[in-house]
Backbone as XML, in Angstrom:
<?xml version="1.0"?>
<chain id="A" units="angstrom">
  <residue number="1" name="MET">
    <atom name="N" x="-8.342" y="-15.027" z="20.948"/>
    <atom name="CA" x="-9.514" y="-15.416" z="20.197"/>
    <atom name="C" x="-9.906" y="-16.816" z="20.650"/>
  </residue>
  <residue number="2" name="GLY">
    <atom name="N" x="-11.161" y="-17.003" z="20.992"/>
    <atom name="CA" x="-11.639" y="-18.282" z="21.472"/>
    <atom name="C" x="-11.846" y="-19.276" z="20.355"/>
  </residue>
  <residue number="3" name="GLY">
    <atom name="N" x="-12.034" y="-20.527" z="20.730"/>
    <atom name="CA" x="-12.218" y="-21.586" z="19.751"/>
    <atom name="C" x="-13.440" y="-21.388" z="18.876"/>
  </residue>
  <residue number="4" name="ARG">
    <atom name="N" x="-14.521" y="-20.879" z="19.458"/>
    <atom name="CA" x="-15.749" y="-20.648" z="18.690"/>
    <atom name="C" x="-15.527" y="-19.574" z="17.633"/>
  </residue>
  <residue number="5" name="GLU">
    <atom name="N" x="-14.853" y="-18.478" z="18.030"/>
    <atom name="CA" x="-14.579" y="-17.403" z="17.078"/>
    <atom name="C" x="-13.644" y="-17.882" z="15.967"/>
  </residue>
  <residue number="6" name="LEU">
    <atom name="N" x="-12.632" y="-18.650" z="16.327"/>
    <atom name="CA" x="-11.688" y="-19.158" z="15.342"/>
    <atom name="C" x="-12.394" y="-20.069" z="14.344"/>
  </residue>
  <residue number="7" name="GLY">
    <atom name="N" x="-13.312" y="-20.887" z="14.841"/>
    <atom name="CA" x="-14.083" y="-21.751" z="13.946"/>
    <atom name="C" x="-14.922" y="-20.945" z="12.976"/>
  </residue>
  <residue number="8" name="ALA">
    <atom name="N" x="-15.511" y="-19.846" z="13.456"/>
    <atom name="CA" x="-16.313" y="-18.985" z="12.592"/>
    <atom name="C" x="-15.448" y="-18.358" z="11.506"/>
  </residue>
  <residue number="9" name="VAL">
    <atom name="N" x="-14.254" y="-17.934" z="11.870"/>
    <atom name="CA" x="-13.339" y="-17.353" z="10.883"/>
    <atom name="C" x="-12.998" y="-18.392" z="9.823"/>
  </residue>
  <residue number="10" name="ARG">
    <atom name="N" x="-12.721" y="-19.603" z="10.234"/>
    <atom name="CA" x="-12.382" y="-20.652" z="9.261"/>
    <atom name="C" x="-13.534" y="-20.933" z="8.308"/>
  </residue>
  <residue number="11" name="ARG">
    <atom name="N" x="-14.771" y="-20.848" z="8.800"/>
    <atom name="CA" x="-15.921" y="-21.071" z="7.930"/>
    <atom name="C" x="-16.105" y="-19.929" z="6.948"/>
  </residue>
  <residue number="12" name="HIS">
    <atom name="N" x="-15.810" y="-18.709" z="7.352"/>
    <atom name="CA" x="-16.049" y="-17.539" z="6.502"/>
    <atom name="C" x="-14.922" y="-17.244" z="5.525"/>
  </residue>
  <residue number="13" name="VAL">
    <atom name="N" x="-13.748" y="-17.686" z="5.827"/>
    <atom name="CA" x="-12.604" y="-17.330" z="5.000"/>
    <atom name="C" x="-12.151" y="-18.540" z="4.204"/>
  </residue>
  <residue number="14" name="GLU">
    <atom name="N" x="-12.215" y="-18.412" z="2.898"/>
    <atom name="CA" x="-11.768" y="-19.501" z="2.038"/>
    <atom name="C" x="-10.244" y="-19.581" z="2.059"/>
  </residue>
  <residue number="15" name="ARG">
    <atom name="N" x="-9.617" y="-18.459" z="1.798"/>
    <atom name="CA" x="-8.156" y="-18.377" z="1.872"/>
    <atom name="C" x="-7.813" y="-17.056" z="2.511"/>
  </residue>
  <residue number="16" name="ALA">
    <atom name="N" x="-6.959" y="-17.083" z="3.483"/>
    <atom name="CA" x="-6.545" y="-15.811" z="4.078"/>
    <atom name="C" x="-5.202" y="-15.985" z="4.744"/>
  </residue>
  <residue number="17" name="ARG">
    <atom name="N" x="-4.358" y="-14.971" z="4.613"/>
    <atom name="CA" x="-3.049" y="-14.979" z="5.250"/>
    <atom name="C" x="-2.754" y="-13.598" z="5.787"/>
  </residue>
  <residue number="18" name="LEU">
    <atom name="N" x="-2.099" y="-13.563" z="6.916"/>
    <atom name="CA" x="-1.690" y="-12.292" z="7.498"/>
    <atom name="C" x="-0.171" y="-12.302" z="7.578"/>
  </residue>
  <residue number="19" name="HIS">
    <atom name="N" x="0.492" y="-11.450" z="6.801"/>
    <atom name="CA" x="1.947" y="-11.350" z="6.789"/>
    <atom name="C" x="2.306" y="-9.915" z="7.124"/>
  </residue>
  <residue number="20" name="ALA">
    <atom name="N" x="2.973" y="-9.714" z="8.223"/>
    <atom name="CA" x="3.362" y="-8.365" z="8.663"/>
    <atom name="C" x="2.123" y="-7.481" z="8.713"/>
  </residue>
  <residue number="21" name="ARG">
    <atom name="N" x="1.991" y="-6.547" z="7.799"/>
    <atom name="CA" x="0.849" y="-5.648" z="7.795"/>
    <atom name="C" x="-0.004" y="-5.831" z="6.551"/>
  </residue>
  <residue number="22" name="GLU">
    <atom name="N" x="0.036" y="-6.987" z="5.947"/>
    <atom name="CA" x="-0.738" y="-7.214" z="4.738"/>
    <atom name="C" x="-1.754" y="-8.314" z="4.976"/>
  </residue>
  <residue number="23" name="LEU">
    <atom name="N" x="-2.985" y="-8.047" z="4.633"/>
    <atom name="CA" x="-4.073" y="-9.000" z="4.812"/>
    <atom name="C" x="-4.624" y="-9.354" z="3.448"/>
  </residue>
  <residue number="24" name="LYS">
    <atom name="N" x="-4.685" y="-10.645" z="3.155"/>
    <atom name="CA" x="-5.231" y="-11.111" z="1.885"/>
    <atom name="C" x="-6.351" y="-12.077" z="2.209"/>
  </residue>
  <residue number="25" name="GLY">
    <atom name="N" x="-7.455" y="-11.946" z="1.528"/>
    <atom name="CA" x="-8.542" y="-12.868" z="1.796"/>
    <atom name="C" x="-9.505" y="-12.961" z="0.644"/>
  </residue>
  <residue number="26" name="SER">
    <atom name="N" x="-10.137" y="-14.104" z="0.562"/>
    <atom name="CA" x="-11.190" y="-14.333" z="-0.404"/>
    <atom name="C" x="-12.375" y="-14.839" z="0.413"/>
  </residue>
  <residue number="27" name="LEU">
    <atom name="N" x="-13.414" y="-14.026" z="0.526"/>
    <atom name="CA" x="-14.520" y="-14.343" z="1.417"/>
    <atom name="C" x="-15.771" y="-14.682" z="0.631"/>
  </residue>
  <residue number="28" name="ARG">
    <atom name="N" x="-16.487" y="-15.685" z="1.098"/>
    <atom name="CA" x="-17.685" y="-16.119" z="0.391"/>
    <atom name="C" x="-18.970" y="-15.841" z="1.137"/>
  </residue>
  <residue number="29" name="ARG">
    <atom name="N" x="-18.934" y="-15.732" z="2.448"/>
    <atom name="CA" x="-20.155" y="-15.578" z="3.232"/>
    <atom name="C" x="-20.552" y="-14.110" z="3.333"/>
  </residue>
  <residue number="30" name="PRO">
    <atom name="N" x="-21.878" y="-13.833" z="3.403"/>
    <atom name="CA" x="-22.303" y="-12.446" z="3.567"/>
    <atom name="C" x="-21.882" y="-11.882" z="4.912"/>
  </residue>
  <residue number="31" name="ARG">
    <atom name="N" x="-21.532" y="-10.615" z="4.908"/>
    <atom name="CA" x="-21.182" y="-9.873" z="6.114"/>
    <atom name="C" x="-20.095" y="-10.558" z="6.932"/>
  </residue>
  <residue number="32" name="ALA">
    <atom name="N" x="-19.059" y="-11.016" z="6.286"/>
    <atom name="CA" x="-17.932" y="-11.646" z="6.984"/>
    <atom name="C" x="-17.068" y="-10.583" z="7.635"/>
  </residue>
  <residue number="33" name="ARG">
    <atom name="N" x="-16.506" y="-10.911" z="8.802"/>
    <atom name="CA" x="-15.571" y="-10.018" z="9.496"/>
    <atom name="C" x="-14.359" y="-10.821" z="9.888"/>
  </residue>
  <residue number="34" name="TRP">
    <atom name="N" x="-13.186" y="-10.217" z="9.687"/>
    <atom name="CA" x="-11.945" y="-10.908" z="10.024"/>
    <atom name="C" x="-10.842" y="-9.882" z="10.176"/>
  </residue>
  <residue number="35" name="ALA">
    <atom name="N" x="-10.119" y="-9.931" z="11.257"/>
    <atom name="CA" x="-8.930" y="-9.088" z="11.497"/>
    <atom name="C" x="-9.197" y="-7.602" z="11.262"/>
  </residue>
  <residue number="36" name="GLY">
    <atom name="N" x="-10.315" y="-7.083" z="11.781"/>
    <atom name="CA" x="-10.607" y="-5.665" z="11.645"/>
    <atom name="C" x="-11.116" y="-5.262" z="10.285"/>
  </residue>
  <residue number="37" name="LEU">
    <atom name="N" x="-11.616" y="-6.235" z="9.539"/>
    <atom name="CA" x="-12.080" y="-5.994" z="8.181"/>
    <atom name="C" x="-13.470" y="-6.598" z="8.043"/>
  </residue>
  <residue number="38" name="GLY">
    <atom name="N" x="-14.418" y="-5.819" z="7.543"/>
    <atom name="CA" x="-15.765" y="-6.322" z="7.293"/>
    <atom name="C" x="-16.064" y="-6.235" z="5.811"/>
  </residue>
  <residue number="39" name="ILE">
    <atom name="N" x="-16.676" y="-7.294" z="5.270"/>
    <atom name="CA" x="-17.006" y="-7.337" z="3.847"/>
    <atom name="C" x="-18.445" y="-7.816" z="3.723"/>
  </residue>
  <residue number="40" name="ASP">
    <atom name="N" x="-19.232" y="-7.173" z="2.857"/>
    <atom name="CA" x="-20.663" y="-7.450" z="2.783"/>
    <atom name="C" x="-21.045" y="-8.661" z="1.948"/>
  </residue>
  <residue number="41" name="GLY">
    <atom name="N" x="-20.111" y="-9.356" z="1.362"/>
    <atom name="CA" x="-20.436" y="-10.534" z="0.561"/>
    <atom name="C" x="-19.203" y="-11.062" z="-0.147"/>
  </residue>
  <residue number="42" name="PRO">
    <atom name="N" x="-19.395" y="-11.933" z="-1.134"/>
    <atom name="CA" x="-18.252" y="-12.524" z="-1.829"/>
    <atom name="C" x="-17.359" y="-11.467" z="-2.474"/>
  </residue>
  <residue number="43" name="ALA">
    <atom name="N" x="-16.067" y="-11.537" z="-2.202"/>
    <atom name="CA" x="-15.115" y="-10.577" z="-2.760"/>
    <atom name="C" x="-13.701" y="-11.053" z="-2.498"/>
  </residue>
  <residue number="44" name="SER">
    <atom name="N" x="-12.775" y="-10.603" z="-3.311"/>
    <atom name="CA" x="-11.352" y="-10.786" z="-3.056"/>
    <atom name="C" x="-10.804" y="-9.437" z="-2.610"/>
  </residue>
  <residue number="45" name="VAL">
    <atom name="N" x="-10.134" y="-9.425" z="-1.459"/>
    <atom name="CA" x="-9.681" y="-8.166" z="-0.858"/>
    <atom name="C" x="-8.239" y="-8.296" z="-0.398"/>
  </residue>
  <residue number="46" name="ILE">
    <atom name="N" x="-7.446" y="-7.264" z="-0.667"/>
    <atom name="CA" x="-6.087" y="-7.166" z="-0.121"/>
    <atom name="C" x="-5.994" y="-5.814" z="0.582"/>
  </residue>
  <residue number="47" name="VAL">
    <atom name="N" x="-5.574" y="-5.835" z="1.848"/>
    <atom name="CA" x="-5.376" y="-4.606" z="2.613"/>
    <atom name="C" x="-3.926" y="-4.581" z="3.069"/>
  </residue>
  <residue number="48" name="ARG">
    <atom name="N" x="-3.239" y="-3.502" z="2.761"/>
    <atom name="CA" x="-1.845" y="-3.340" z="3.189"/>
    <atom name="C" x="-1.751" y="-2.079" z="4.033"/>
  </residue>
  <residue number="49" name="ARG">
    <atom name="N" x="-1.374" y="-2.258" z="5.293"/>
    <atom name="CA" x="-1.250" y="-1.133" z="6.227"/>
    <atom name="C" x="0.225" y="-0.873" z="6.487"/>
  </residue>
  <residue number="50" name="GLU">
    <atom name="N" x="0.672" y="0.311" z="6.148"/>
    <atom name="CA" x="2.054" y="0.706" z="6.381"/>
    <atom name="C" x="2.156" y="1.399" z="7.730"/>
  </residue>
  <residue number="51" name="ARG">
    <atom name="N" x="3.218" y="1.115" z="8.460"/>
    <atom name="CA" x="3.451" y="1.831" z="9.712"/>
    <atom name="C" x="3.753" y="3.289" z="9.370"/>
  </residue>
  <residue number="52" name="ARG">
    <atom name="N" x="2.990" y="4.195" z="9.954"/>
    <atom name="CA" x="3.124" y="5.640" z="9.711"/>
    <atom name="C" x="3.003" y="5.994" z="8.238"/>
  </residue>
  <residue number="53" name="GLY">
    <atom name="N" x="2.278" y="5.203" z="7.517"/>
    <atom name="CA" x="2.107" y="5.459" z="6.090"/>
    <atom name="C" x="0.685" y="5.160" z="5.663"/>
  </residue>
  <residue number="54" name="PRO">
    <atom name="N" x="0.481" y="5.051" z="4.377"/>
    <atom name="CA" x="-0.872" y="4.849" z="3.871"/>
    <atom name="C" x="-1.373" y="3.414" z="4.058"/>
  </residue>
  <residue number="55" name="THR">
    <atom name="N" x="-2.674" y="3.280" z="3.959"/>
    <atom name="CA" x="-3.333" y="1.976" z="3.896"/>
    <atom name="C" x="-3.854" y="1.828" z="2.480"/>
  </residue>
  <residue number="56" name="THR">
    <atom name="N" x="-3.526" y="0.724" z="1.841"/>
    <atom name="CA" x="-3.972" y="0.467" z="0.478"/>
    <atom name="C" x="-4.963" y="-0.682" z="0.489"/>
  </residue>
  <residue number="57" name="VAL">
    <atom name="N" x="-6.088" y="-0.502" z="-0.207"/>
    <atom name="CA" x="-7.126" y="-1.528" z="-0.285"/>
    <atom name="C" x="-7.371" y="-1.834" z="-1.750"/>
  </residue>
  <residue number="58" name="ALA">
    <atom name="N" x="-7.269" y="-3.116" z="-2.110"/>
    <atom name="CA" x="-7.573" y="-3.574" z="-3.463"/>
    <atom name="C" x="-8.730" y="-4.562" z="-3.373"/>
  </residue>
  <residue number="59" name="VAL">
    <atom name="N" x="-9.709" y="-4.418" z="-4.266"/>
    <atom name="CA" x="-10.914" y="-5.247" z="-4.234"/>
    <atom name="C" x="-11.264" y="-5.685" z="-5.642"/>
  </residue>
  <residue number="60" name="SER">
    <atom name="N" x="-11.746" y="-6.926" z="-5.745"/>
    <atom name="CA" x="-12.338" y="-7.382" z="-7.000"/>
    <atom name="C" x="-13.517" y="-8.297" z="-6.680"/>
  </residue>
  <residue number="61" name="ASP">
    <atom name="N" x="-14.389" y="-8.462" z="-7.639"/>
    <atom name="CA" x="-15.555" y="-9.332" z="-7.510"/>
    <atom name="C" x="-15.341" y="-10.558" z="-8.390"/>
  </residue>
  <residue number="62" name="PRO">
    <atom name="N" x="-14.863" y="-11.659" z="-7.803"/>
    <atom name="CA" x="-14.599" y="-12.853" z="-8.611"/>
    <atom name="C" x="-15.862" y="-13.503" z="-9.159"/>
  </residue>
  <residue number="63" name="THR">
    <atom name="N" x="-17.028" y="-13.198" z="-8.576"/>
    <atom name="CA" x="-18.276" y="-13.788" z="-9.079"/>
    <atom name="C" x="-18.750" y="-13.087" z="-10.343"/>
  </residue>
  <residue number="64" name="MET">
    <atom name="N" x="-18.346" y="-11.828" z="-10.519"/>
    <atom name="CA" x="-18.750" y="-10.976" z="-11.636"/>
    <atom name="C" x="-20.265" y="-10.797" z="-11.708"/>
  </residue>
  <residue number="65" name="HIS">
    <atom name="N" x="-20.943" y="-10.945" z="-10.553"/>
    <atom name="CA" x="-22.395" y="-10.777" z="-10.507"/>
    <atom name="C" x="-22.831" y="-9.654" z="-9.571"/>
  </residue>
  <residue number="66" name="ARG">
    <atom name="N" x="-21.917" y="-9.036" z="-8.859"/>
    <atom name="CA" x="-22.278" y="-8.022" z="-7.872"/>
    <atom name="C" x="-22.199" y="-6.630" z="-8.477"/>
  </residue>
  <residue number="67" name="ASP">
    <atom name="N" x="-23.076" y="-5.751" z="-8.021"/>
    <atom name="CA" x="-23.047" y="-4.354" z="-8.463"/>
    <atom name="C" x="-22.084" y="-3.532" z="-7.620"/>
  </residue>
  <residue number="68" name="THR">
    <atom name="N" x="-22.024" y="-3.840" z="-6.317"/>
    <atom name="CA" x="-21.190" y="-3.086" z="-5.390"/>
    <atom name="C" x="-20.587" y="-4.022" z="-4.359"/>
  </residue>
  <residue number="69" name="VAL">
    <atom name="N" x="-19.324" y="-3.782" z="-4.008"/>
    <atom name="CA" x="-18.672" y="-4.464" z="-2.888"/>
    <atom name="C" x="-18.402" y="-3.404" z="-1.836"/>
  </residue>
  <residue number="70" name="THR">
    <atom name="N" x="-18.853" y="-3.666" z="-0.600"/>
    <atom name="CA" x="-18.643" y="-2.733" z="0.497"/>
    <atom name="C" x="-17.666" y="-3.343" z="1.485"/>
  </residue>
  <residue number="71" name="VAL">
    <atom name="N" x="-16.647" y="-2.553" z="1.850"/>
    <atom name="CA" x="-15.613" y="-2.987" z="2.794"/>
    <atom name="C" x="-15.608" y="-2.006" z="3.959"/>
  </residue>
  <residue number="72" name="LEU">
    <atom name="N" x="-15.548" y="-2.531" z="5.179"/>
    <atom name="CA" x="-15.425" y="-1.700" z="6.372"/>
    <atom name="C" x="-14.074" y="-1.978" z="7.001"/>
  </residue>
  <residue number="73" name="LEU">
    <atom name="N" x="-13.250" y="-0.932" z="7.126"/>
    <atom name="CA" x="-11.987" y="-1.021" z="7.849"/>
    <atom name="C" x="-12.261" y="-0.531" z="9.264"/>
  </residue>
  <residue number="74" name="CYS">
    <atom name="N" x="-12.212" y="-1.429" z="10.219"/>
    <atom name="CA" x="-12.497" y="-1.069" z="11.603"/>
    <atom name="C" x="-11.326" y="-0.283" z="12.194"/>
  </residue>
  <residue number="75" name="GLY">
    <atom name="N" x="-11.633" y="0.626" z="13.100"/>
    <atom name="CA" x="-10.604" y="1.436" z="13.743"/>
    <atom name="C" x="-10.841" y="2.907" z="13.496"/>
  </residue>
  <residue number="76" name="ARG">
    <atom name="N" x="-9.775" y="3.677" z="13.598"/>
    <atom name="CA" x="-9.890" y="5.121" z="13.372"/>
    <atom name="C" x="-10.277" y="5.410" z="11.933"/>
  </residue>
  <residue number="77" name="PRO">
    <atom name="N" x="-11.127" y="6.432" z="11.745"/>
    <atom name="CA" x="-11.500" y="6.799" z="10.373"/>
    <atom name="C" x="-10.274" y="7.239" z="9.563"/>
  </residue>
  <residue number="78" name="GLN">
    <atom name="N" x="-10.317" y="6.942" z="8.285"/>
    <atom name="CA" x="-9.239" y="7.334" z="7.385"/>
    <atom name="C" x="-9.816" y="8.156" z="6.258"/>
  </residue>
  <residue number="79" name="ARG">
    <atom name="N" x="-8.965" y="8.969" z="5.642"/>
    <atom name="CA" x="-9.409" y="9.794" z="4.526"/>
    <atom name="C" x="-8.793" y="9.269" z="3.234"/>
  </residue>
  <residue number="80" name="GLU">
    <atom name="N" x="-9.470" y="9.550" z="2.156"/>
    <atom name="CA" x="-9.033" y="9.104" z="0.837"/>
    <atom name="C" x="-7.858" y="9.947" z="0.349"/>
  </residue>
  <residue number="81" name="VAL">
    <atom name="N" x="-6.807" y="9.275" z="-0.119"/>
    <atom name="CA" x="-5.675" y="9.962" z="-0.735"/>
    <atom name="C" x="-5.818" y="9.856" z="-2.247"/>
  </residue>
  <residue number="82" name="THR">
    <atom name="N" x="-5.956" y="8.639" z="-2.730"/>
    <atom name="CA" x="-6.200" y="8.397" z="-4.155"/>
    <atom name="C" x="-7.131" y="7.201" z="-4.290"/>
  </residue>
  <residue number="83" name="SER">
    <atom name="N" x="-7.858" y="7.185" z="-5.392"/>
    <atom name="CA" x="-8.693" y="6.021" z="-5.707"/>
    <atom name="C" x="-9.069" y="6.088" z="-7.174"/>
  </residue>
  <residue number="84" name="GLY">
    <atom name="N" x="-9.481" y="4.957" z="-7.683"/>
    <atom name="CA" x="-9.901" y="4.900" z="-9.074"/>
    <atom name="C" x="-11.369" y="5.262" z="-9.212"/>
  </residue>
  <residue number="85" name="ASP">
    <atom name="N" x="-11.846" y="5.271" z="-10.443"/>
    <atom name="CA" x="-13.262" y="5.517" z="-10.698"/>
    <atom name="C" x="-14.086" y="4.423" z="-10.025"/>
  </residue>
  <residue number="86" name="GLY">
    <atom name="N" x="-15.246" y="4.795" z="-9.544"/>
    <atom name="CA" x="-16.146" y="3.822" z="-8.952"/>
    <atom name="C" x="-15.823" y="3.463" z="-7.516"/>
  </residue>
  <residue number="87" name="VAL">
    <atom name="N" x="-14.999" y="4.270" z="-6.844"/>
    <atom name="CA" x="-14.657" y="4.015" z="-5.441"/>
    <atom name="C" x="-15.108" y="5.211" z="-4.612"/>
  </residue>
  <residue number="88" name="ARG">
    <atom name="N" x="-15.870" y="4.926" z="-3.546"/>
    <atom name="CA" x="-16.315" y="5.968" z="-2.623"/>
    <atom name="C" x="-15.818" y="5.632" z="-1.223"/>
  </residue>
  <residue number="89" name="VAL">
    <atom name="N" x="-15.291" y="6.632" z="-0.526"/>
    <atom name="CA" x="-14.728" y="6.445" z="0.823"/>
    <atom name="C" x="-15.418" y="7.420" z="1.755"/>
  </residue>
  <residue number="90" name="ARG">
    <atom name="N" x="-15.854" y="6.910" z="2.937"/>
    <atom name="CA" x="-16.435" y="7.813" z="3.930"/>
    <atom name="C" x="-16.228" y="7.262" z="5.326"/>
  </residue>
  <residue number="91" name="ALA">
    <atom name="N" x="-16.110" y="8.181" z="6.271"/>
    <atom name="CA" x="-15.972" y="7.804" z="7.676"/>
    <atom name="C" x="-17.335" y="7.398" z="8.208"/>
  </residue>
  <residue number="92" name="VAL">
    <atom name="N" x="-17.370" y="6.305" z="8.967"/>
    <atom name="CA" x="-18.588" y="5.829" z="9.611"/>
    <atom name="C" x="-18.256" y="5.499" z="11.060"/>
  </residue>
  <residue number="93" name="HIS">
    <atom name="N" x="-19.293" y="5.293" z="11.857"/>
    <atom name="CA" x="-19.079" y="4.919" z="13.253"/>
    <atom name="C" x="-18.278" y="3.626" z="13.306"/>
  </residue>
  <residue number="94" name="GLY">
    <atom name="N" x="-17.126" y="3.653" z="13.915"/>
    <atom name="CA" x="-16.295" y="2.457" z="14.060"/>
    <atom name="C" x="-15.255" y="2.251" z="12.998"/>
  </residue>
  <residue number="95" name="GLY">
    <atom name="N" x="-15.150" y="3.168" z="12.036"/>
    <atom name="CA" x="-14.109" y="2.970" z="11.027"/>
    <atom name="C" x="-14.329" y="3.744" z="9.743"/>
  </residue>
  <residue number="96" name="THR">
    <atom name="N" x="-13.930" y="3.122" z="8.639"/>
    <atom name="CA" x="-14.004" y="3.732" z="7.313"/>
    <atom name="C" x="-14.729" y="2.779" z="6.381"/>
  </residue>
  <residue number="97" name="ARG">
    <atom name="N" x="-15.704" y="3.295" z="5.663"/>
    <atom name="CA" x="-16.462" y="2.482" z="4.711"/>
    <atom name="C" x="-16.002" y="2.803" z="3.296"/>
  </residue>
  <residue number="98" name="LEU">
    <atom name="N" x="-15.740" y="1.750" z="2.533"/>
    <atom name="CA" x="-15.359" y="1.895" z="1.132"/>
    <atom name="C" x="-16.381" y="1.148" z="0.287"/>
  </residue>
  <residue number="99" name="ASP">
    <atom name="N" x="-16.929" y="1.824" z="-0.715"/>
    <atom name="CA" x="-17.867" y="1.208" z="-1.651"/>
    <atom name="C" x="-17.211" y="1.160" z="-3.023"/>
  </residue>
  <residue number="100" name="PHE">
    <atom name="N" x="-17.154" y="-0.021" z="-3.598"/>
    <atom name="CA" x="-16.536" y="-0.230" z="-4.904"/>
    <atom name="C" x="-17.625" y="-0.634" z="-5.894"/>
  </residue>
  <residue number="101" name="ASP">
    <atom name="N" x="-17.827" y="0.159" z="-6.941"/>
    <atom name="CA" x="-18.824" y="-0.162" z="-7.959"/>
    <atom name="C" x="-18.239" y="-1.192" z="-8.921"/>
  </residue>
  <residue number="102" name="THR">
    <atom name="N" x="-18.663" y="-2.431" z="-8.773"/>
    <atom name="CA" x="-18.085" y="-3.536" z="-9.551"/>
    <atom name="C" x="-18.955" y="-3.963" z="-10.732"/>
  </residue>
  <residue number="103" name="ARG">
    <atom name="N" x="-20.078" y="-3.302" z="-10.934"/>
    <atom name="CA" x="-20.969" y="-3.662" z="-12.051"/>
    <atom name="C" x="-20.229" y="-3.503" z="-13.380"/>
  </residue>
  <residue number="104" name="HIS">
    <atom name="N" x="-20.292" y="-4.504" z="-14.206"/>
    <atom name="CA" x="-19.651" y="-4.537" z="-15.522"/>
    <atom name="C" x="-18.131" y="-4.392" z="-15.454"/>
  </residue>
  <residue number="105" name="ALA">
    <atom name="N" x="-17.522" y="-4.710" z="-14.320"/>
    <atom name="CA" x="-16.064" y="-4.634" z="-14.192"/>
    <atom name="C" x="-15.394" y="-5.909" z="-14.685"/>
  </residue>
  <residue number="106" name="HIS">
    <atom name="N" x="-16.154" y="-6.981" z="-14.837"/>
    <atom name="CA" x="-15.654" y="-8.255" z="-15.357"/>
    <atom name="C" x="-14.448" y="-8.771" z="-14.578"/>
  </residue>
  <residue number="107" name="GLY">
    <atom name="N" x="-14.489" y="-8.604" z="-13.236"/>
    <atom name="CA" x="-13.450" y="-9.151" z="-12.379"/>
    <atom name="C" x="-12.228" y="-8.276" z="-12.182"/>
  </residue>
  <residue number="108" name="ARG">
    <atom name="N" x="-12.180" y="-7.099" z="-12.793"/>
    <atom name="CA" x="-10.989" y="-6.258" z="-12.632"/>
    <atom name="C" x="-10.909" y="-5.727" z="-11.205"/>
  </residue>
  <residue number="109" name="SER">
    <atom name="N" x="-9.719" y="-5.331" z="-10.798"/>
    <atom name="CA" x="-9.483" y="-4.846" z="-9.433"/>
    <atom name="C" x="-9.668" y="-3.340" z="-9.336"/>
  </residue>
  <residue number="110" name="PHE">
    <atom name="N" x="-10.093" y="-2.899" z="-8.154"/>
    <atom name="CA" x="-10.234" y="-1.494" z="-7.816"/>
    <atom name="C" x="-9.279" y="-1.202" z="-6.677"/>
  </residue>
  <residue number="111" name="LEU">
    <atom name="N" x="-8.716" y="0.000" z="-6.646"/>
    <atom name="CA" x="-7.699" y="0.343" z="-5.665"/>
    <atom name="C" x="-8.033" y="1.672" z="-4.987"/>
  </residue>
  <residue number="112" name="ALA">
    <atom name="N" x="-7.804" y="1.730" z="-3.669"/>
    <atom name="CA" x="-7.956" y="2.972" z="-2.914"/>
    <atom name="C" x="-6.787" y="3.080" z="-1.936"/>
  </residue>
  <residue number="113" name="THR">
    <atom name="N" x="-6.243" y="4.274" z="-1.815"/>
    <atom name="CA" x="-5.179" y="4.549" z="-0.854"/>
    <atom name="C" x="-5.712" y="5.529" z="0.169"/>
  </residue>
  <residue number="114" name="LEU">
    <atom name="N" x="-5.512" y="5.206" z="1.452"/>
    <atom name="CA" x="-6.068" y="5.988" z="2.552"/>
    <atom name="C" x="-4.980" y="6.405" z="3.523"/>
  </residue>
  <residue number="115" name="ARG">
    <atom name="N" x="-5.268" y="7.456" z="4.292"/>
    <atom name="CA" x="-4.385" y="7.904" z="5.381"/>
    <atom name="C" x="-5.244" y="8.185" z="6.590"/>
  </residue>
  <residue number="116" name="SER">
    <atom name="N" x="-4.621" y="8.103" z="7.743"/>
    <atom name="CA" x="-5.310" y="8.403" z="8.996"/>
    <atom name="C" x="-5.806" y="9.839" z="8.977"/>
  </residue>
  <residue number="117" name="SER">
    <atom name="N" x="-7.018" y="10.061" z="9.483"/>
    <atom name="CA" x="-7.596" y="11.409" z="9.528"/>
    <atom name="C" x="-6.938" y="12.282" z="10.575"/>
  </residue>
  <residue number="118" name="ALA">
    <atom name="N" x="-6.345" y="11.661" z="11.585"/>
    <atom name="CA" x="-5.760" y="12.434" z="12.695"/>
    <atom name="C" x="-4.415" y="13.011" z="12.344"/>
  </residue>
</chain>
């Protein structure tokens, strides 16, 4: 990753850590992308990828002003195993799109578990 790209990541990510296969981030800028993850606006996101196992995505809206949070997991499309109410999962070009309905959620977290489609 070049210096320009690294600088862009630092501007877009308020707090983020990558430990083994777990990605945690709190993003404030619209359409931020980091480590194979795209987010359409302010959100708190945790992605945990298990080797040969499921991928778990947890999302919340800390602003409590958004109706929907959209997350794009770049890479091979994945299918939904389990999810809570207000979560939609679909394969898109370049990955998997998850839409979380956060309207009137008052900051609570939403969870989705995915598996590789292949």
